[in-house]
All heavy atoms as a GROMACS GRO file, in nm:
protein
  605
    1MET      N    1   9.760 -17.885   0.033
    1MET     CA    2   9.850 -17.972   0.105
    1MET      C    3   9.879 -17.912   0.243
    1MET      O    4   9.852 -17.975   0.342
    1MET     CB    5   9.979 -17.991   0.028
    1MET     CG    6   9.965 -18.059  -0.106
    1MET     SD    7   9.933 -18.234  -0.097
    1MET     CE    8  10.067 -18.296  -0.002
    2SER      N    9   9.937 -17.789   0.244
    2SER     CA   10   9.970 -17.728   0.374
    2SER      C   11   9.989 -17.578   0.359
    2SER      O   12  10.023 -17.529   0.252
    2SER     CB   13  10.097 -17.791   0.430
    2SER     OG   14  10.208 -17.757   0.350
    3ILE      N   15   9.967 -17.510   0.470
    3ILE     CA   16   9.997 -17.367   0.476
    3ILE      C   17  10.135 -17.355   0.540
    3ILE      O   18  10.156 -17.401   0.653
    3ILE     CB   19   9.892 -17.290   0.558
    3ILE    CG1   20   9.757 -17.297   0.487
    3ILE    CG2   21   9.934 -17.145   0.578
    3ILE    CD1   22   9.642 -17.233   0.561
    4LYS      N   23  10.229 -17.296   0.466
    4LYS     CA   24  10.365 -17.282   0.516
    4LYS      C   25  10.378 -17.161   0.607
    4LYS      O   26  10.451 -17.163   0.705
    4LYS     CB   27  10.463 -17.269   0.398
    4LYS     CG   28  10.468 -17.396   0.313
    4LYS     CD   29  10.546 -17.374   0.187
    4LYS     CE   30  10.688 -17.414   0.209
    4LYS     NZ   31  10.767 -17.413   0.084
    5SER      N   32  10.305 -17.052   0.573
    5SER     CA   33  10.306 -16.935   0.659
    5SER      C   34  10.184 -16.848   0.632
    5SER      O   35  10.126 -16.854   0.523
    5SER     CB   36  10.434 -16.852   0.640
    5SER     OG   37  10.435 -16.788   0.514
    6ALA      N   38  10.148 -16.771   0.732
    6ALA     CA   39  10.041 -16.671   0.721
    6ALA      C   40  10.087 -16.553   0.804
    6ALA      O   41  10.113 -16.568   0.924
    6ALA     CB   42   9.910 -16.727   0.772
    7GLN      N   43  10.102 -16.438   0.738
    7GLN     CA   44  10.148 -16.321   0.813
    7GLN      C   45  10.076 -16.196   0.764
    7GLN      O   46  10.038 -16.187   0.648
    7GLN     CB   47  10.298 -16.302   0.803
    7GLN     CG   48  10.350 -16.274   0.665
    7GLN     CD   49  10.502 -16.262   0.663
    7GLN    OE1   50  10.570 -16.300   0.757
    7GLN    NE2   51  10.556 -16.209   0.556
    8ILE      N   52  10.058 -16.101   0.853
    8ILE     CA   53   9.993 -15.976   0.818
    8ILE      C   54  10.085 -15.896   0.727
    8ILE      O   55  10.202 -15.875   0.758
    8ILE     CB   56   9.956 -15.896   0.944
    8ILE    CG1   57   9.848 -15.972   1.022
    8ILE    CG2   58   9.906 -15.757   0.906
    8ILE    CD1   59   9.814 -15.911   1.156
    9ASP      N   60  10.030 -15.855   0.613
    9ASP     CA   61  10.106 -15.782   0.513
    9ASP      C   62  10.081 -15.632   0.523
    9ASP      O   63  10.171 -15.552   0.505
    9ASP     CB   64  10.068 -15.833   0.373
    9ASP     CG   65  10.148 -15.769   0.262
    9ASP    OD1   66  10.272 -15.788   0.263
    9ASP    OD2   67  10.090 -15.702   0.176
   10GLU      N   68   9.955 -15.594   0.552
   10GLU     CA   69   9.919 -15.452   0.557
   10GLU      C   70   9.797 -15.433   0.647
   10GLU      O   71   9.708 -15.518   0.649
   10GLU     CB   72   9.888 -15.403   0.416
   10GLU     CG   73   9.867 -15.255   0.402
   10GLU     CD   74   9.845 -15.214   0.258
   10GLU    OE1   75   9.896 -15.281   0.167
   10GLU    OE2   76   9.776 -15.114   0.238
   11VAL      N   77   9.794 -15.320   0.719
   11VAL     CA   78   9.681 -15.286   0.805
   11VAL      C   79   9.649 -15.139   0.785
   11VAL      O   80   9.739 -15.056   0.776
   11VAL     CB   81   9.715 -15.310   0.954
   11VAL    CG1   82   9.602 -15.264   1.044
   11VAL    CG2   83   9.748 -15.456   0.980
   12SER      N   84   9.519 -15.108   0.777
   12SER     CA   85   9.479 -14.967   0.771
   12SER      C   86   9.343 -14.951   0.837
   12SER      O   87   9.266 -15.047   0.848
   12SER     CB   88   9.473 -14.917   0.626
   12SER     OG   89   9.371 -14.981   0.555
   13VAL      N   90   9.316 -14.828   0.883
   13VAL     CA   91   9.186 -14.795   0.940
   13VAL      C   92   9.142 -14.664   0.876
   13VAL      O   93   9.217 -14.566   0.876
   13VAL     CB   94   9.192 -14.780   1.093
   13VAL    CG1   95   9.056 -14.740   1.148
   13VAL    CG2   96   9.241 -14.908   1.159
   14GLU      N   97   9.022 -14.667   0.819
   14GLU     CA   98   8.965 -14.547   0.760
   14GLU      C   99   8.824 -14.533   0.813
   14GLU      O  100   8.739 -14.618   0.784
   14GLU     CB  101   8.966 -14.558   0.607
   14GLU     CG  102   8.925 -14.429   0.538
   14GLU     CD  103   8.942 -14.436   0.388
   14GLU    OE1  104   9.044 -14.490   0.342
   14GLU    OE2  105   8.851 -14.389   0.318
   15GLY      N  106   8.801 -14.428   0.891
   15GLY     CA  107   8.671 -14.415   0.958
   15GLY      C  108   8.652 -14.530   1.053
   15GLY      O  109   8.739 -14.558   1.136
   16ASN      N  110   8.541 -14.601   1.041
   16ASN     CA  111   8.513 -14.717   1.127
   16ASN      C  112   8.554 -14.849   1.064
   16ASN      O  113   8.528 -14.955   1.121
   16ASN     CB  114   8.364 -14.723   1.160
   16ASN     CG  115   8.321 -14.614   1.255
   16ASN    OD1  116   8.402 -14.563   1.332
   16ASN    ND2  117   8.195 -14.576   1.248
   17THR      N  118   8.616 -14.845   0.947
   17THR     CA  119   8.650 -14.969   0.876
   17THR      C  120   8.799 -15.001   0.890
   17THR      O  121   8.884 -14.923   0.848
   17THR     CB  122   8.612 -14.959   0.727
   17THR    OG1  123   8.474 -14.930   0.716
   17THR    CG2  124   8.644 -15.089   0.655
   18ALA      N  125   8.826 -15.117   0.948
   18ALA     CA  126   8.962 -15.168   0.956
   18ALA      C  127   8.983 -15.264   0.840
   18ALA      O  128   8.894 -15.344   0.806
   18ALA     CB  129   8.986 -15.241   1.088
   19THR      N  130   9.099 -15.256   0.777
   19THR     CA  131   9.134 -15.344   0.665
   19THR      C  132   9.266 -15.413   0.697
   19THR      O  133   9.362 -15.346   0.736
   19THR     CB  134   9.147 -15.263   0.534
   19THR    OG1  135   9.023 -15.196   0.510
   19THR    CG2  136   9.180 -15.352   0.417
   20VAL      N  137   9.268 -15.543   0.682
   20VAL     CA  138   9.388 -15.622   0.708
   20VAL      C  139   9.413 -15.712   0.587
   20VAL      O  140   9.322 -15.783   0.543
   20VAL     CB  141   9.374 -15.709   0.835
   20VAL    CG1  142   9.495 -15.798   0.855
   20VAL    CG2  143   9.350 -15.622   0.957
   21THR      N  144   9.535 -15.708   0.534
   21THR     CA  145   9.573 -15.799   0.426
   21THR      C  146   9.671 -15.901   0.482
   21THR      O  147   9.769 -15.864   0.547
   21THR     CB  148   9.637 -15.722   0.309
   21THR    OG1  149   9.541 -15.627   0.260
   21THR    CG2  150   9.676 -15.816   0.196
   22VAL      N  151   9.640 -16.028   0.459
   22VAL     CA  152   9.722 -16.138   0.509
   22VAL      C  153   9.785 -16.210   0.391
   22VAL      O  154   9.717 -16.240   0.292
   22VAL     CB  155   9.636 -16.238   0.591
   22VAL    CG1  156   9.721 -16.353   0.642
   22VAL    CG2  157   9.566 -16.166   0.706
   23GLU      N  158   9.916 -16.235   0.400
   23GLU     CA  159   9.987 -16.311   0.297
   23GLU      C  160   9.993 -16.457   0.341
   23GLU      O  161  10.044 -16.488   0.449
   23GLU     CB  162  10.128 -16.258   0.279
   23GLU     CG  163  10.209 -16.340   0.178
   23GLU     CD  164  10.355 -16.300   0.176
   23GLU    OE1  165  10.425 -16.331   0.276
   23GLU    OE2  166  10.398 -16.240   0.077
   24PHE      N  167   9.939 -16.544   0.257
   24PHE     CA  168   9.944 -16.688   0.281
   24PHE      C  169  10.040 -16.751   0.182
   24PHE      O  170  10.030 -16.726   0.061
   24PHE     CB  171   9.806 -16.753   0.261
   24PHE     CG  172   9.703 -16.713   0.362
   24PHE    CD1  173   9.613 -16.612   0.335
   24PHE    CD2  174   9.697 -16.778   0.484
   24PHE    CE1  175   9.516 -16.576   0.427
   24PHE    CE2  176   9.601 -16.742   0.578
   24PHE     CZ  177   9.511 -16.640   0.549
   25ILE      N  178  10.133 -16.832   0.230
   25ILE     CA  179  10.220 -16.911   0.144
   25ILE      C  180  10.185 -17.057   0.172
   25ILE      O  181  10.186 -17.102   0.287
   25ILE     CB  182  10.369 -16.884   0.172
   25ILE    CG1  183  10.400 -16.736   0.143
   25ILE    CG2  184  10.457 -16.976   0.087
   25ILE    CD1  185  10.541 -16.693   0.177
   26SER      N  186  10.149 -17.129   0.064
   26SER     CA  187  10.102 -17.266   0.083
   26SER      C  188  10.153 -17.357  -0.027
   26SER      O  189  10.190 -17.312  -0.136
   26SER     CB  190   9.949 -17.268   0.083
   26SER     OG  191   9.899 -17.220  -0.040
   27ASP      N  192  10.156 -17.485   0.005
   27ASP     CA  193  10.184 -17.589  -0.094
   27ASP      C  194  10.050 -17.645  -0.139
   27ASP      O  195   9.966 -17.683  -0.056
   27ASP     CB  196  10.268 -17.701  -0.033
   27ASP     CG  197  10.414 -17.662  -0.014
   27ASP    OD1  198  10.460 -17.572  -0.086
   27ASP    OD2  199  10.480 -17.722   0.073
   28GLN      N  200  10.026 -17.646  -0.272
   28GLN     CA  201   9.898 -17.691  -0.325
   28GLN      C  202   9.918 -17.784  -0.444
   28GLN      O  203  10.016 -17.772  -0.517
   28GLN     CB  204   9.815 -17.572  -0.373
   28GLN     CG  205   9.780 -17.474  -0.265
   28GLN     CD  206   9.695 -17.359  -0.318
   28GLN    OE1  207   9.629 -17.372  -0.421
   28GLN    NE2  208   9.696 -17.248  -0.247
   29ILE      N  209   9.822 -17.873  -0.460
   29ILE     CA  210   9.810 -17.954  -0.581
   29ILE      C  211   9.687 -17.901  -0.653
   29ILE      O  212   9.580 -17.892  -0.594
   29ILE     CB  213   9.794 -18.104  -0.549
   29ILE    CG1  214   9.922 -18.158  -0.487
   29ILE    CG2  215   9.757 -18.182  -0.674
   29ILE    CD1  216   9.914 -18.302  -0.442
   30LYS      N  217   9.706 -17.863  -0.778
   30LYS     CA  218   9.594 -17.805  -0.853
   30LYS      C  219   9.554 -17.898  -0.967
   30LYS      O  220   9.635 -17.930  -1.053
   30LYS     CB  221   9.632 -17.668  -0.907
   30LYS     CG  222   9.664 -17.570  -0.796
   30LYS     CD  223   9.689 -17.428  -0.837
   30LYS     CE  224   9.738 -17.401  -0.972
   30LYS     NZ  225   9.768 -17.262  -1.001
   31VAL      N  226   9.426 -17.940  -0.962
   31VAL     CA  227   9.373 -18.029  -1.065
   31VAL      C  228   9.226 -17.994  -1.087
   31VAL      O  229   9.155 -17.965  -0.992
   31VAL     CB  230   9.389 -18.175  -1.020
   31VAL    CG1  231   9.265 -18.255  -1.028
   31VAL    CG2  232   9.497 -18.245  -1.094
   32VAL      N  233   9.183 -17.993  -1.212
   32VAL     CA  234   9.042 -17.971  -1.245
   32VAL      C  235   8.992 -18.098  -1.313
   32VAL      O  236   9.055 -18.150  -1.404
   32VAL     CB  237   9.026 -17.850  -1.341
   32VAL    CG1  238   8.880 -17.834  -1.381
   32VAL    CG2  239   9.079 -17.724  -1.278
   33ARG      N  240   8.877 -18.147  -1.263
   33ARG     CA  241   8.817 -18.268  -1.320
   33ARG      C  242   8.676 -18.236  -1.368
   33ARG      O  243   8.608 -18.151  -1.312
   33ARG     CB  244   8.813 -18.380  -1.216
   33ARG     CG  245   8.952 -18.422  -1.171
   33ARG     CD  246   8.944 -18.541  -1.076
   33ARG     NE  247   9.073 -18.574  -1.020
   33ARG     CZ  248   9.162 -18.653  -1.077
   33ARG    NH1  249   9.135 -18.709  -1.193
   33ARG    NH2  250   9.278 -18.678  -1.020
   34ASP      N  251   8.632 -18.307  -1.470
   34ASP     CA  252   8.497 -18.289  -1.520
   34ASP      C  253   8.400 -18.371  -1.435
   34ASP      O  254   8.439 -18.436  -1.337
   34ASP     CB  255   8.487 -18.321  -1.669
   34ASP     CG  256   8.514 -18.466  -1.703
   34ASP    OD1  257   8.511 -18.554  -1.613
   34ASP    OD2  258   8.539 -18.494  -1.823
   35SER      N  259   8.272 -18.370  -1.472
   35SER     CA  260   8.169 -18.438  -1.393
   35SER      C  261   8.188 -18.590  -1.388
   35SER      O  262   8.131 -18.656  -1.302
   35SER     CB  263   8.030 -18.405  -1.448
   35SER     OG  264   8.019 -18.449  -1.582
   36GLU      N  265   8.269 -18.644  -1.479
   36GLU     CA  266   8.297 -18.788  -1.478
   36GLU      C  267   8.434 -18.820  -1.419
   36GLU      O  268   8.486 -18.929  -1.437
   36GLU     CB  269   8.284 -18.841  -1.620
   36GLU     CG  270   8.140 -18.839  -1.668
   36GLU     CD  271   8.128 -18.830  -1.818
   36GLU    OE1  272   8.231 -18.834  -1.888
   36GLU    OE2  273   8.014 -18.815  -1.864
   37GLU      N  274   8.491 -18.720  -1.348
   37GLU     CA  275   8.619 -18.735  -1.279
   37GLU      C  276   8.739 -18.748  -1.373
   37GLU      O  277   8.847 -18.788  -1.330
   37GLU     CB  278   8.617 -18.853  -1.181
   37GLU     CG  279   8.523 -18.832  -1.063
   37GLU     CD  280   8.559 -18.711  -0.978
   37GLU    OE1  281   8.676 -18.690  -0.948
   37GLU    OE2  282   8.466 -18.636  -0.943
   38ASN      N  283   8.723 -18.715  -1.502
   38ASN     CA  284   8.836 -18.712  -1.594
   38ASN      C  285   8.915 -18.583  -1.571
   38ASN      O  286   8.856 -18.476  -1.556
   38ASN     CB  287   8.788 -18.717  -1.740
   38ASN     CG  288   8.716 -18.846  -1.771
   38ASN    OD1  289   8.763 -18.954  -1.741
   38ASN    ND2  290   8.598 -18.834  -1.829
   39MET      N  291   9.047 -18.593  -1.570
   39MET     CA  292   9.130 -18.476  -1.549
   39MET      C  293   9.123 -18.385  -1.671
   39MET      O  294   9.145 -18.429  -1.783
   39MET     CB  295   9.275 -18.516  -1.521
   39MET     CG  296   9.359 -18.400  -1.473
   39MET     SD  297   9.522 -18.449  -1.419
   39MET     CE  298   9.590 -18.513  -1.568
   40VAL      N  299   9.089 -18.259  -1.649
   40VAL     CA  300   9.077 -18.161  -1.756
   40VAL      C  301   9.199 -18.070  -1.760
   40VAL      O  302   9.245 -18.030  -1.866
   40VAL     CB  303   8.948 -18.077  -1.737
   40VAL    CG1  304   8.938 -17.965  -1.840
   40VAL    CG2  305   8.825 -18.165  -1.742
   41ASP      N  306   9.253 -18.038  -1.642
   41ASP     CA  307   9.367 -17.946  -1.633
   41ASP      C  308   9.443 -17.974  -1.505
   41ASP      O  309   9.387 -18.024  -1.408
   41ASP     CB  310   9.316 -17.802  -1.634
   41ASP     CG  311   9.428 -17.699  -1.648
   41ASP    OD1  312   9.532 -17.733  -1.708
   41ASP    OD2  313   9.410 -17.586  -1.602
   42GLY      N  314   9.572 -17.941  -1.505
   42GLY     CA  315   9.654 -17.956  -1.385
   42GLY      C  316   9.730 -18.086  -1.380
   42GLY      O  317   9.735 -18.161  -1.479
   43ASP      N  318   9.787 -18.112  -1.264
   43ASP     CA  319   9.869 -18.231  -1.244
   43ASP      C  320   9.847 -18.281  -1.101
   43ASP      O  321   9.875 -18.208  -1.006
   43ASP     CB  322  10.017 -18.195  -1.265
   43ASP     CG  323  10.109 -18.313  -1.252
   43ASP    OD1  324  10.067 -18.420  -1.205
   43ASP    OD2  325  10.227 -18.297  -1.289
   44PRO      N  326   9.794 -18.401  -1.085
   44PRO     CA  327   9.760 -18.451  -0.952
   44PRO      C  328   9.880 -18.489  -0.864
   44PRO      O  329   9.861 -18.523  -0.748
   44PRO     CB  330   9.672 -18.572  -0.980
   44PRO     CG  331   9.718 -18.620  -1.113
   44PRO     CD  332   9.757 -18.496  -1.189
   45VAL      N  333  10.000 -18.482  -0.916
   45VAL     CA  334  10.117 -18.521  -0.835
   45VAL      C  335  10.215 -18.406  -0.812
   45VAL      O  336  10.304 -18.415  -0.728
   45VAL     CB  337  10.192 -18.642  -0.895
   45VAL    CG1  338  10.104 -18.765  -0.891
   45VAL    CG2  339  10.239 -18.613  -1.034
   46THR      N  340  10.201 -18.296  -0.886
   46THR     CA  341  10.294 -18.183  -0.873
   46THR      C  342  10.248 -18.089  -0.763
   46THR      O  343  10.135 -18.039  -0.767
   46THR     CB  344  10.307 -18.106  -1.006
   46THR    OG1  345  10.356 -18.196  -1.105
   46THR    CG2  346  10.402 -17.989  -0.993
   47ILE      N  347  10.335 -18.064  -0.667
   47ILE     CA  348  10.306 -17.971  -0.558
   47ILE      C  349  10.363 -17.836  -0.596
   47ILE      O  350  10.481 -17.825  -0.630
   47ILE     CB  351  10.367 -18.020  -0.425
   47ILE    CG1  352  10.306 -18.155  -0.386
   47ILE    CG2  353  10.346 -17.917  -0.315
   47ILE    CD1  354  10.373 -18.222  -0.268
   48GLU      N  355  10.278 -17.732  -0.590
   48GLU     CA  356  10.321 -17.596  -0.622
   48GLU      C  357  10.322 -17.513  -0.494
   48GLU      O  358  10.231 -17.523  -0.412
   48GLU     CB  359  10.225 -17.531  -0.720
   48GLU     CG  360  10.221 -17.593  -0.856
   48GLU     CD  361  10.126 -17.519  -0.948
   48GLU    OE1  362  10.137 -17.395  -0.958
   48GLU    OE2  363  10.042 -17.585  -1.010
   49CYS      N  364  10.424 -17.428  -0.480
   49CYS     CA  365  10.429 -17.332  -0.371
   49CYS      C  366  10.366 -17.202  -0.422
   49CYS      O  367  10.413 -17.146  -0.520
   49CYS     CB  368  10.572 -17.309  -0.325
   49CYS     SG  369  10.583 -17.194  -0.186
   50LEU      N  370  10.256 -17.159  -0.359
   50LEU     CA  371  10.182 -17.043  -0.405
   50LEU      C  372  10.172 -16.937  -0.297
   50LEU      O  373  10.166 -16.969  -0.178
   50LEU     CB  374  10.041 -17.083  -0.447
   50LEU     CG  375  10.032 -17.185  -0.559
   50LEU    CD1  376   9.888 -17.229  -0.579
   50LEU    CD2  377  10.086 -17.126  -0.688
   51THR      N  378  10.170 -16.812  -0.339
   51THR     CA  379  10.151 -16.699  -0.248
   51THR      C  380  10.019 -16.632  -0.283
   51THR      O  381   9.994 -16.601  -0.400
   51THR     CB  382  10.267 -16.598  -0.261
   51THR    OG1  383  10.390 -16.664  -0.230
   51THR    CG2  384  10.248 -16.480  -0.167
   52ASP      N  385   9.935 -16.611  -0.183
   52ASP     CA  386   9.807 -16.544  -0.200
   52ASP      C  387   9.796 -16.431  -0.099
   52ASP      O  388   9.846 -16.442   0.014
   52ASP     CB  389   9.690 -16.640  -0.176
   52ASP     CG  390   9.681 -16.748  -0.280
   52ASP    OD1  391   9.665 -16.714  -0.398
   52ASP    OD2  392   9.689 -16.866  -0.243
   53LEU      N  393   9.729 -16.323  -0.138
   53LEU     CA  394   9.699 -16.212  -0.048
   53LEU      C  395   9.547 -16.208  -0.030
   53LEU      O  396   9.473 -16.202  -0.128
   53LEU     CB  397   9.748 -16.080  -0.106
   53LEU     CG  398   9.898 -16.068  -0.127
   53LEU    CD1  399   9.931 -15.939  -0.201
   53LEU    CD2  400   9.972 -16.073   0.005
   54TRP      N  401   9.503 -16.217   0.095
   54TRP     CA  402   9.361 -16.209   0.127
   54TRP      C  403   9.338 -16.082   0.207
   54TRP      O  404   9.408 -16.057   0.306
   54TRP     CB  405   9.318 -16.329   0.210
   54TRP     CG  406   9.312 -16.460   0.137
   54TRP    CD1  407   9.378 -16.496   0.023
   54TRP    CD2  408   9.238 -16.574   0.175
   54TRP    NE1  409   9.350 -16.625  -0.012
   54TRP    CE2  410   9.263 -16.676   0.081
   54TRP    CE3  411   9.154 -16.602   0.281
   54TRP    CZ2  412   9.204 -16.802   0.088
   54TRP    CZ3  413   9.096 -16.727   0.289
   54TRP    CH2  414   9.121 -16.826   0.193
   55THR      N  415   9.239 -16.003   0.166
   55THR     CA  416   9.208 -15.878   0.236
   55THR      C  417   9.073 -15.892   0.306
   55THR      O  418   8.974 -15.935   0.245
   55THR     CB  419   9.204 -15.760   0.136
   55THR    OG1  420   9.333 -15.752   0.074
   55THR    CG2  421   9.175 -15.630   0.207
   56PHE      N  422   9.071 -15.856   0.434
   56PHE     CA  423   8.953 -15.864   0.519
   56PHE      C  424   8.917 -15.725   0.569
   56PHE      O  425   9.005 -15.644   0.598
   56PHE     CB  426   8.981 -15.953   0.641
   56PHE     CG  427   9.021 -16.094   0.608
   56PHE    CD1  428   9.154 -16.127   0.588
   56PHE    CD2  429   8.925 -16.194   0.600
   56PHE    CE1  430   9.192 -16.258   0.559
   56PHE    CE2  431   8.963 -16.324   0.570
   56PHE     CZ  432   9.096 -16.356   0.550
   57ASN      N  433   8.786 -15.699   0.582
   57ASN     CA  434   8.738 -15.573   0.638
   57ASN      C  435   8.647 -15.602   0.756
   57ASN      O  436   8.581 -15.705   0.761
   57ASN     CB  437   8.656 -15.494   0.535
   57ASN     CG  438   8.742 -15.431   0.428
   57ASN    OD1  439   8.863 -15.430   0.437
   57ASN    ND2  440   8.677 -15.380   0.326
   58ARG      N  441   8.643 -15.504   0.848
   58ARG     CA  442   8.554 -15.515   0.963
   58ARG      C  443   8.517 -15.375   1.010
   58ARG      O  444   8.604 -15.288   1.018
   58ARG     CB  445   8.619 -15.590   1.077
   58ARG     CG  446   8.531 -15.603   1.200
   58ARG     CD  447   8.598 -15.685   1.309
   58ARG     NE  448   8.510 -15.692   1.424
   58ARG     CZ  449   8.504 -15.601   1.519
   58ARG    NH1  450   8.582 -15.496   1.515
   58ARG    NH2  451   8.419 -15.614   1.620
   59ASP      N  452   8.391 -15.356   1.041
   59ASP     CA  453   8.346 -15.231   1.102
   59ASP      C  454   8.382 -15.239   1.250
   59ASP      O  455   8.323 -15.318   1.324
   59ASP     CB  456   8.195 -15.214   1.083
   59ASP     CG  457   8.141 -15.086   1.143
   59ASP    OD1  458   8.210 -15.021   1.224
   59ASP    OD2  459   8.026 -15.049   1.110
   60VAL      N  460   8.479 -15.159   1.294
   60VAL     CA  461   8.527 -15.168   1.432
   60VAL      C  462   8.428 -15.115   1.534
   60VAL      O  463   8.442 -15.140   1.654
   60VAL     CB  464   8.665 -15.099   1.449
   60VAL    CG1  465   8.771 -15.172   1.369
   60VAL    CG2  466   8.658 -14.952   1.410
   61SER      N  467   8.325 -15.042   1.488
   61SER     CA  468   8.223 -14.993   1.581
   61SER      C  469   8.111 -15.095   1.603
   61SER      O  470   8.026 -15.079   1.689
   61SER     CB  471   8.163 -14.861   1.530
   61SER     OG  472   8.091 -14.882   1.410
   62SER      N  473   8.113 -15.203   1.525
   62SER     CA  474   8.011 -15.306   1.534
   62SER      C  475   8.041 -15.405   1.646
   62SER      O  476   8.158 -15.432   1.677
   62SER     CB  477   8.004 -15.383   1.400
   62SER     OG  478   7.918 -15.494   1.411
   63THR      N  479   7.936 -15.461   1.704
   63THR     CA  480   7.954 -15.567   1.804
   63THR      C  481   7.979 -15.703   1.738
   63THR      O  482   8.017 -15.798   1.805
   63THR     CB  483   7.831 -15.577   1.895
   63THR    OG1  484   7.715 -15.601   1.814
   63THR    CG2  485   7.811 -15.450   1.977
   64ASN      N  486   7.957 -15.710   1.606
   64ASN     CA  487   7.982 -15.834   1.532
   64ASN      C  488   8.133 -15.853   1.519
   64ASN      O  489   8.202 -15.770   1.461
   64ASN     CB  490   7.918 -15.824   1.393
   64ASN     CG  491   7.931 -15.951   1.313
   64ASN    OD1  492   8.015 -16.036   1.341
   64ASN    ND2  493   7.850 -15.964   1.211
   65PRO      N  494   8.187 -15.963   1.572
   65PRO     CA  495   8.332 -15.984   1.570
   65PRO      C  496   8.386 -16.038   1.437
   65PRO      O  497   8.506 -16.051   1.419
   65PRO     CB  498   8.353 -16.088   1.680
   65PRO     CG  499   8.226 -16.169   1.676
   65PRO     CD  500   8.117 -16.069   1.644
   66ASN      N  501   8.297 -16.068   1.342
   66ASN     CA  502   8.339 -16.132   1.218
   66ASN      C  503   8.404 -16.034   1.120
   66ASN      O  504   8.362 -15.920   1.108
   66ASN     CB  505   8.220 -16.200   1.150
   66ASN     CG  506   8.164 -16.313   1.234
   66ASN    OD1  507   8.239 -16.390   1.293
   66ASN    ND2  508   8.034 -16.323   1.241
   67TRP      N  509   8.505 -16.084   1.052
   67TRP     CA  510   8.572 -16.010   0.944
   67TRP      C  511   8.515 -16.061   0.813
   67TRP      O  512   8.482 -16.179   0.800
   67TRP     CB  513   8.723 -16.034   0.949
   67TRP     CG  514   8.789 -15.968   1.065
   67TRP    CD1  515   8.789 -16.011   1.194
   67TRP    CD2  516   8.863 -15.847   1.063
   67TRP    NE1  517   8.858 -15.923   1.273
   67TRP    CE2  518   8.906 -15.821   1.194
   67TRP    CE3  519   8.898 -15.757   0.962
   67TRP    CZ2  520   8.982 -15.710   1.227
   67TRP    CZ3  521   8.974 -15.647   0.996
   67TRP    CH2  522   9.015 -15.623   1.126
   68ILE      N  523   8.508 -15.974   0.713
   68ILE     CA  524   8.454 -16.010   0.582
   68ILE      C  525   8.569 -16.014   0.482
   68ILE      O  526   8.646 -15.918   0.470
   68ILE     CB  527   8.347 -15.909   0.537
   68ILE    CG1  528   8.230 -15.910   0.634
   68ILE    CG2  529   8.300 -15.940   0.395
   68ILE    CD1  530   8.131 -15.797   0.611
   69LEU      N  531   8.580 -16.126   0.411
   69LEU     CA  532   8.680 -16.139   0.305
   69LEU      C  533   8.632 -16.055   0.187
   69LEU      O  534   8.526 -16.080   0.131
   69LEU     CB  535   8.697 -16.285   0.264
   69LEU     CG  536   8.794 -16.313   0.150
   69LEU    CD1  537   8.936 -16.274   0.188
   69LEU    CD2  538   8.788 -16.460   0.111
   70THR      N  539   8.711 -15.953   0.149
   70THR     CA  540   8.668 -15.861   0.043
   70THR      C  541   8.751 -15.872  -0.083
   70THR      O  542   8.711 -15.821  -0.188
   70THR     CB  543   8.674 -15.715   0.093
   70THR    OG1  544   8.806 -15.685   0.136
   70THR    CG2  545   8.576 -15.692   0.205
   71ARG      N  546   8.866 -15.938  -0.076
   71ARG     CA  547   8.950 -15.948  -0.196
   71ARG      C  548   9.051 -16.061  -0.179
   71ARG      O  549   9.102 -16.084  -0.070
   71ARG     CB  550   9.025 -15.815  -0.215
   71ARG     CG  551   9.116 -15.812  -0.334
   71ARG     CD  552   9.187 -15.675  -0.342
   71ARG     NE  553   9.286 -15.676  -0.444
   71ARG     CZ  554   9.282 -15.601  -0.553
   71ARG    NH1  555   9.184 -15.515  -0.570
   71ARG    NH2  556   9.375 -15.608  -0.644
   72THR      N  557   9.077 -16.131  -0.288
   72THR     CA  558   9.187 -16.228  -0.293
   72THR      C  559   9.267 -16.200  -0.418
   72THR      O  560   9.211 -16.162  -0.521
   72THR     CB  561   9.137 -16.375  -0.296
   72THR    OG1  562   9.060 -16.394  -0.413
   72THR    CG2  563   9.057 -16.408  -0.171
   73GLU      N  564   9.397 -16.215  -0.408
   73GLU     CA  565   9.484 -16.193  -0.524
   73GLU      C  566   9.616 -16.263  -0.503
   73GLU      O  567   9.650 -16.302  -0.392
   73GLU     CB  568   9.506 -16.044  -0.547
   73GLU     CG  569   9.578 -15.975  -0.431
   73GLU     CD  570   9.590 -15.825  -0.447
   73GLU    OE1  571   9.630 -15.779  -0.556
   73GLU    OE2  572   9.559 -15.753  -0.351
   74THR      N  573   9.688 -16.282  -0.612
   74THR     CA  574   9.826 -16.326  -0.604
   74THR      C  575   9.912 -16.204  -0.627
   74THR      O  576   9.868 -16.109  -0.695
   74THR     CB  577   9.856 -16.434  -0.708
   74THR    OG1  578   9.836 -16.380  -0.837
   74THR    CG2  579   9.770 -16.558  -0.690
   75PRO      N  580  10.033 -16.199  -0.574
   75PRO     CA  581  10.118 -16.081  -0.596
   75PRO      C  582  10.134 -16.045  -0.743
   75PRO      O  583  10.148 -15.928  -0.777
   75PRO     CB  584  10.250 -16.119  -0.532
   75PRO     CG  585  10.210 -16.216  -0.424
   75PRO     CD  586  10.095 -16.293  -0.483
   76ALA      N  587  10.127 -16.140  -0.833
   76ALA     CA  588  10.140 -16.112  -0.978
   76ALA      C  589  10.018 -16.035  -1.029
   76ALA      O  590  10.027 -15.966  -1.130
   76ALA     CB  591  10.156 -16.242  -1.056
   77ASP      N  592   9.901 -16.046  -0.960
   77ASP     CA  593   9.779 -15.975  -0.999
   77ASP      C  594   9.789 -15.825  -0.969
   77ASP      O  595   9.720 -15.746  -1.030
   77ASP     CB  596   9.656 -16.028  -0.926
   77ASP     CG  597   9.618 -16.168  -0.968
   77ASP    OD1  598   9.666 -16.213  -1.075
   77ASP    OD2  599   9.541 -16.232  -0.897
   78SER      N  600   9.869 -15.789  -0.871
   78SER     CA  601   9.874 -15.651  -0.824
   78SER      C  602   9.933 -15.556  -0.926
   78SER      O  603  10.008 -15.586  -1.009
   78SER     CB  604   9.956 -15.638  -0.698
   78SER     OG  605   9.932 -15.739  -0.608
   0.00000   0.00000   0.00000
């Protein structure tokens, strides 16, 4: 539905590797459907507020500007 906020949660540099963890808070509708579009799990009308942590890495000595997503988790997973 929408991203309510995205903020940097943690930053570290070890050698040439920079690591940044971003906390995303979003409103989502979660539904799983089978191949015939029948609802298997979830609720198509309930909006849930969810928090996710995404961790990105980048070699700071590289000319490649892209960051690589290396981990996703919810705070309850930690």
